[in-house]
N, C-alpha and C positions, 0 to 999 in steps of 0.2 A: 504493499499499499504506500503511495507516494503522497505526501501531504504538503500543502502550501498554507502559509499563514492567512488569516482573514482579519480585516480591519476590526479593531477592538470592540467598539460599540455595536457593530452589526453582529460580530460573533456572539456577544453577550446576550443580545436579543435572540440569536438563533438557538443558543443553549436553553433558553427558557421556552421558547416556542418555535419549532421548525417553520420555515417559511420557504415555500416553492419559488416565490418571486425573488427572495434573496438569493437562492441558489442559482436561479437563472441568470441574475445579474453578475454574480461572482464567477460564474463558469462560461460566461458568454464571450470572453476574449480568447481567440483562436491561439494567439501567441502563448497565453498562459497555459492553455491545454497542451500545446506542443511541447513546452518546457516540462511540463510535469510527467509527460509519458514517453518523451524521446528515447530515454536510456533503456526502455523495455522492448523497443522495436529491433528486430534483428532480420537479417537475410539468411536463409537456410539453403544449403545444397545437399541433395540426397543422390548418392550414387547407387547404381545397381550393377550386378553382374549376372551372367548366365550359369547356372549349376546343372551338373548332370546327376544321374542316379547314385553315383559314388561320392558325391559332395564336392567334386572338382569344380573350381570356380573359373569362368573364362571372361576376359575383357574383350574388347574390340580393338583391332590393329595392335598397337604396341602400349595401349593404355591399361591400367590396372581395373578400370571399370568399362562395362559395356555401354552405358548411358547414364545420364543424370538429369535432374530437374531442380530448377530454382523456385523458391517460394518465400512468402513472408511468414515470420514467426513472432511470437510474444514470449518474453522472458518473465515467468511469473514465480511466485514462491511455491508453486506445485510442479514446476517443470518448464520446459519450452514447448509451447503448444504450436501446431502447424495445422493446415488444412488437409483434407482427406486425400487430395490429389498427390501430396508428398508420400503417401504410403503406397502408390502405385506409379512410380516415376516412369515406367515403361509404357503407360498409356499415352498415345499420341506420338511415340517415337517411331519414326519411319524405319529406323534400323532394325527394330524389333519386330516388324510386320511379318517377316518371312519365317519367324520362330514362333508365331502365335499358335499355328495349327500342329506343330510338331510335339512329340511326347518325349523326346530325348533330352530336351534342355528347357529349363523353366527359369523365369526371372527370380532374383534374390536380392533383398535389400542388403546393401553394403555399408559402407561408411557414410557418416552424416557430419557435416561441417556447418559452421556459423560464423557470421561476422556482423558487426554492427555497420549501418549504412555509411558512416563516416570513415570506417577503416578500409584499408586497401587489399586485405587478404583474408581468407577463410582459415579457421582453426577447427581441427578435427574433434568432435566430441567423443567421450569415452564410451557412452552408452548406444543403445539402439532404439529406434522407434517402436513404441508400443501402442496398441489400440486397434482400431478398425472401424470401417463403415462411415463414421461421421468426422472425427477428428483424431489426430495422433499426438502423442506426447512423448518427450524424452528427457531423461533426468538432466537437471541444470548442474553443471560443474561449479565448483567454488570459483569465485573470481568474477562471476557475472551477476551484478546486482539485480535483483527481481523487483518486480511490482506485485502487489496483492492481487488476488483473485476474487471475483464476484461471480456466484453461479445464478444470478438473477438478472436478466438482460432487459427486464420491463421497466426501464428507467427513462422517463420522458426528458431528463436532462443529460442523457448520455451523449458521447460523441464518437464519431467514426473517423478514424484516420486512415486515409488511403495512401498508398505508396505507388508511384508510377516511375517508369523508366524516363530518362531525360532524352529529348530529341528522337523519340521513336526507336530507341535501340533496343535489341533483344537483351534480356537480362544475361549477365555473365559474371565472372569472378571480379571484375573491376568496374562494373556499370554503375554509373551515378544515378542516384534515385531523387525524386522531389515528393514532397507530402502535400496533401490536400485534406484540411480538417474541416468537418462540418457536423451539424446536428441532423441526423436522419429522422425522417417520418417513417416509422415501422408499424407494419400491420402483422400482428401474431396470428399463427395459424394453428398452433398445437400446444398441448400442455407442457411440452418439453422446452418451449422458448423459442421456437423457430420463428423468425419474423422477417418478412419481405421489406426491403428498403424501397420506399415509393419515390423518393426525390434523389436517386442515384445519378451523379453527374456523368459526363461522358467517360466511358471506361476503356478508352484507347490506351495501350501500353500500360495496363494496370498489372502490377505485381500482386497486390492482395490489400486487405484491410483488416484492421483490428478495432473492435468496439470496446469502449470504456465507459463505465458508469462513474458518477461522482456525487459526493455527499458532504454534508457539513456535520461535524461532530467535534465537541470539546474545543470549539474555536478555530477549527482547521477544516479546510476543504480537501478531501481525498479522492484519488482517482484509482480505480481497480479495473484490470483487464476482465472483460465479461464475455467476450465472443469473437469469432473469426468469420470474416466475409467469405461466403461460398456462392456457387451459381448452380442452378438447374434449369429445366426447361421453362420454368415460370419466371425466372430472373434472378436478381441478386438478393440474398438473404443473409441474415446473421445466424450462426449456429453457436449456441452457449458453450462454454468451456467445461461441459459435463455431458459425456456421451453414455448411451445406453449399455455399451460394452463395459464401462467401469461398474456400473451397478450390477450388471449380470455376472461379472467375474470378481466383483468385490476388490477392484484393483485401487492401489495407491497411485496418486498422480506421479510420484517419483520413482515408481517401479520401472525397471528397464529391462527388456528381453530381446534376444535376437529373433528376427522373423526370417523365415526362409520359404 
């Protein structure tokens, strides 16, 4: 949880009687929001290999990986969260097409790397992705300062931070990115908290988006990571940072296992 000071008199009033109007005023500054959540945003690179029945792994050409996918993640106190697409980096990879129908080789999640947008290179993470279907999570190593998590995305004062590549470039190891911060209008469609964004701006060159909630308590305004932007046939939606796979398997956020 990241905290920012609130003006004294307003904060005292808020402690006595919560005010949605006060919260709206204090959280309406895009620069303030960006400053509060910036350190929690990261770029993630997921490599994959092909593996045969004996467990032998194969890369492509002279690389140690067959393919890779880049995406957006959020560094939280419960782990580094990424979208479902990062758990299947071979989907959409043209180089994998000819192996889809064969039964001798199958895709295998390999190494996972992370970097902050302002950094120039990726660092390998010691764990492996865990999860499935909705979102994936990987254990957060020491040294990466986290933001708190909220499992309730139904916050009218929440913010969506979009990350896009600059000048239409494909995402890569050294690609520069830019932020777009705004308050989304969300229509929730199920009890799990899935909500479609109705005022989504142009999504050209979009890498991803993280949804944050904010609240005032004890004289401070706090921001928490609450969801990740995903897309289906109906459009862009926010998926909360709690998946059914966690409840069904009684998993902890920081548990990490190798997938294959």
